[in-house]
N, C-alpha and C positions, 0 to 999 in steps of 0.2 A: 298489320289496321288495328284498332282497341275492338276487341269479340264484342260484336252486338250483344251475348246471350249476357257476357260480363257486365257491360253496361247497364242493361236492361234488370239484371239481380241488383245492379248498385242503388239503382232507382227505387227500386221497389221497396227494398230495403230502408234506404234513406228515408221513403216517405210514409213506412212503416213506423220505423224508430222516431221521427217527429212528429206523428200523429198522437191526440188525448186519448183519442178512441179506437177500437181495434176497425181494420182496412179489408176489404173484400176486393173481388176481379173487377168488379162492376165500377167500385169508386177509383178505383188505383187505376183504370182504363181513363177513365177523364181527366186526370192528371198527367199519366201519360201517356207519350206518344206512341201507344202500344196496342194492337186488338186484345180484346176482352181475354181468348179463345189462347194467346201466346202468355201472357199474364197470368193464366191460369193454369196453364203448361207452367211456367218458372215457380210459380205460387206452389205446387206441389213437389217439385225438386226441391226448392227448400224448407219446405216441411218435411220432407222423407231427413237432408241433412241437418234437421234440428235444431236449423236457423229461426223457423217461424213455429205456432201453436197457436193452436185454433181457439175462439175466444169463443165458445157455443157458438150459436150461430150469427152472431155478430162481425166472424171477419177474423182476421191474426195479428196478432200481436208477435215484436219480436220478443226473441230469448236473449240471455247473456253473451252466449256463442253466437246468437246471429250479429248480436254489437260488435264481438272481434273479429268478426268475418266481411263485417262492414269496413272495419278501421283499414283492414287489408286489403278490402277489393280497392279504395281509394287511394290508397298508396300503390297499388299494379296498376290503377286506371293512368295516377299520375306519372306513373313511368313510361307506361304503353305513349302516352301523350309529350313528353318530352325524347323519346327515341323519332316519333313520327316528324317532330321538330329536329333531331339531327339529323333524320335521312333528307328531308326537305334542303334543309343548307349546305348538305354536304356532294347533291346531285349538281348544285349549278357550278358553271363552270367558267364562270366569269372569273375575272384574275382575281381580283378583292375575295371572293370563296377561296379561291384554287390556296391564294398565298393564308388564309385563315387556319383552312387544311391542315398546310405543311408547318405552319407553328405549334397549331396542336399536334402535330404528330411530334415534333421536336421535342416538345416536355414530354408527351408518354414515351415515347422511343430512346429517348436517353434514360431513362427507367428500366424499361425491357431490356436493354444491351445491359447494364450496369448486373442485375438479376440475372441476365443469362450469364453472365461470364462467370457467373458465382455456383452456375446450377448447372451449365452444360458438360453433356458425358462426352467420351471420344468420340460414339457411334451419332452423335448429333452433329458434332463439328465433321462431319464425312459427309451428312447429308445436304448441311447447310454448303460445303465443298462442290457437293454436287449438283445442288440449285444452282450455282454460279457458272460454274462449267458448262449447263446446258443452254443458259442464257447467255453464253458469250459463243455457243456455237450456232443459237438464232440468231445473233449480231451476224455474225460471220455471212451466213447466209441472207441479210438485209432486211432483216422481222426486226422487229421494235424489243423483244425480249420483254415484256412486259409482264404478262404470267408467272414465268418466274421472279421478279424482279417484287412481285407482289407475293409468290409465296416464301420467298427470302424474308420477307420483315414481319409477313404474320407467322412463319416459323420461329424467329427471335422471340419473337410475342407468347408461342405458346411455351418454349423452354423457358419463359423468364420463371411460369409458375403460377402469374398475374391474372385468375380469368377474366377480370374485370373489366384493366387497360387491353389484353385480346380484344373480346370482346366490344369496344369501341373501337380498337383501333380496325377489327376487321368490318363493321358496319359502316365507316368513314372513307374505308377503301375499295369497297365491292360496291358502290352504285350507281349505276347509269357509268361505268367503264371510268371511274375517274381515275387510276392507274395508266388506263390507255394516253388519257391526254395528258399526264406530266412526261409519260415516256414517248409523245408526238413532241412534245416540246422541247425536249435532250437531243432526239433526231436531228430536229428541224435546227438546231445551234450545233450540231457534229459535237456533241457531248456526250462521253461513255462512263459507266458509273463502276465498273468493274470492279479498278482499283479499290476504290470507297469499302465494294461490300471485301472482298479481300483481306485490305486493312483491319478491314473490326473481327471477319474470322482469327487472325491471327493472334488477333488482341484476345478473343473467346481461347486459343490454344496456350496463352501464357495465363491465362486464369486471372487477367486483369483489368479488375471494371472500372476504374478512373477512366483507362484508356480506350476501351470498349464504349464507355460512353462517350467522351472525346469524338471518336471519330464517327460515331453514328449524327453524336452533335453535327459535326464537318459539312457528313454530306450530307445532311437536310440543308442546313444553309445554303450550299451550292443550290441544291435543287430551287429554293427560293430566291436564289441571284437568278439563276437560269428562267426564271418565269417571269422574274422583272426585265429579264432582257429581252425575251420574247415580245412580249405585250410594248416595247419598247422599240424597240424593230417593224412588230404590225403589232399598231395600235386597235386598230378597227378590223381584225381577226377574231369571230368567233369559233370556237373549236365546235365541233362535230362529234 
């Protein structure tokens, strides 16, 4: 969610920056949907940070550092808004959205697999192997193994070293149990993905970026096929 104080700071600075005369809490409260007391509190903080300065008893004007901060706030709020939209989209469990998530994953995880094959250490290979061992144990016990599946893919994204792709993947994969949905569908179709994962690990062991990417793409393509098959088989079923 967008931080309310950040949004209020932006609104106040924006109003003052676009005003031809100094502005005070009273006038700002008439233009912004917030109480005069709350605006006064934010104004004092902006004063302290050096983003505003008083103009006699007429009100406040924005400083040069305030204009720089205003631009930064605009970027932050836009990013937060885009992130909220991504979360909104990725929380849906309809067929088309699940497919969109997988196509997005394919683009991102092809690259994370490539980078991981270049960067991975022997210890990290052991850690990935242990995750898949645990997943297979969970499946033998009749469970989905979705937590281990998620951990495996997130671990690869982390090892890749690309923090942006890692955060995007974590964001779209951890919303409202979306990974549970994928695992549920695969179980209904009696599909197992452990061999896919072990092939990817083998490519990491061989330090073969091209093959690691190819195996990852093939793995997600199979997931896409599974989604399509599931909805052909049970077109009216909504995943809960």
